[in-house]
Every structure is written in C-alpha cells, then in structure tokens.
N, C-alpha and C positions, 0 to 999 in steps of 0.2 A: 328151325321152328321159329315163328315170330310172338312175340311176348309185348302185351300191354297190361297198365293197370289202369285203376282207376281208382278214385278218391284219394284222400290225405290220411295221415298217418292219426292226424286229430277228428278225425271223423270214425274211428272204431276204436274200441278198445285195443292196448296194447298188447293184452293176452291173446286176441283173434286173428290169427293168421288169414290171409286170403285164401279162397278156392281157386282151385284150377279148373278152367274150362276147357277140354281138349277138341278139335273138328278135324275130322277126317272126311275125305271129298271120294266119292267114287263115281266113275262114270258108267252110264248103263251101256253094256256094248252095243257097238255099231252105231253109235252117235258122236260127231264131232263138230267141233264149230270151223267151217272151212279155212279160216285165216288165224285161228287160234283166237285164245281168251285169257285174261286174266280173272281169278275166282277170288271173292273176299267174303267176308261174314262181319258183319255189324252185330254191336249188342246193344240193347235200348232199355232204359229202366224210365218207367213212366211217360213215355215219347220222345224221351230225350238220348241222344247218341252218348252213350260210354267211351265206347272203343269202337276201333275200325282196323281189320288185317287182311292184309292179302296174305292168301293162301300160298304157300311154298312148298313144292312137291305134293300138293293137295292135302298140306295140313297144316293146323295154325294151333296155337295154345294162347289163351287169355288169363290174366289173374284179374279175379274180380273179388269185392267185398262180399260178403254172404247176402244174400237177399232174393229176389225175384225180377228176373230179366227177360226178354225177349230176344232170343237169337236168330239173325237175319243172314239169308247166305242170298248171292247174287253174283251175276256175271258181267265183265265189261268185255264183248267182243270186238276182236282186232278189225280195224275197219281198215282195208289194204293191207296195212301192216301195225305191229303192235304200238307203232309211235303215235297210233291214233285211234282212240278209244270208242265204239260205240256206247250210247246210255245203258244204265243198269238193265238188264233183262234176267227172265228165268230165277224170279225170286220167290224164296218159299222163307218162312217163318217158323219157329216152335217157342212156347214158353218154358222159360228154366227157372229151376229153383234150384241155389247154392247154399252150403253151409260152409262157415270157417274151416278151414283143412281138408274140404273133400275135393275131390277128382272128378269130373261129370264129363263122360265121353258121349261125343256127338258124330253121326254119321249123316252126311247129305249126299244124298242118290241124285246125281244131276243126270239129265235128259237134253241135251242141248236143242234148245230152240221149242221145247215141251215143257220145261220147268223141273224142278225140284222137289224132293222130300226131305225133312229131318226127322232124325229118329234119335233117342238116348240108346246107348249102349246098356245091356244088363248091368243092372247095379247103379244106374244112373238116378238122378232125383224126379 
C-alpha cells in the first residue's frame, strides 16, 4: 500500500490523529487498456492538490487531516509501452468527509475508455 500525508503537526491539535482514506479499484469485466495503464488517485481540498498516489495492486491508502476533500481517480494508459504514458483519462470524483481517527473506504469501478465511478463502502462518511 502507498501512504501519503498532508499538513504538518503544527496545523492540527496534537490529540487529533489523522484519518485514513482507503481506495480499492475494480475493473468492470470485459474491459482493459490494450497496452496497460497506471491508476492514480488525487485528493484535493479547496481546489488544491493535497496528495496523489499511484495505486499498487489496485489499492492505495492516504493519511489525511480531518476535513472535507475531493477524491479524484484517473488512469494514465501506456502509449506503446509503460515507459510512455498518455494524458490522464477516465476521471471521476467524489466529495469525501473524514474525521480524526476515522477509516473511510472507497471503491473505484473502472471501465477503461468509458469512465469510472467512486462509491463509499458501507459505514463510510
């Protein structure tokens, strides 16, 4: 799993632990990128990028301060080989609210060339 954090210790009270945002990606059956792709998620707050991670084994995990964010999923298809990547495509997003110490789990359903959707797992914010 990949982890990223935002903010500094001076921005949050010492008693407030960060939230964990887990992302799982599932491919819609029967659809693939011909030459492969890399999957990414980006987290924004007030239009500013807070973190971006490449999903490893279709999973990723981010540590975030409590608050409101926008989770954005996108693909970078391979162009001939994965040493060269096409621009981001198949973007989708979801507003996410996280609280200190909370674990929020999301699932990206990806249909290459047709887009994606993001949903909160049961019990998410």
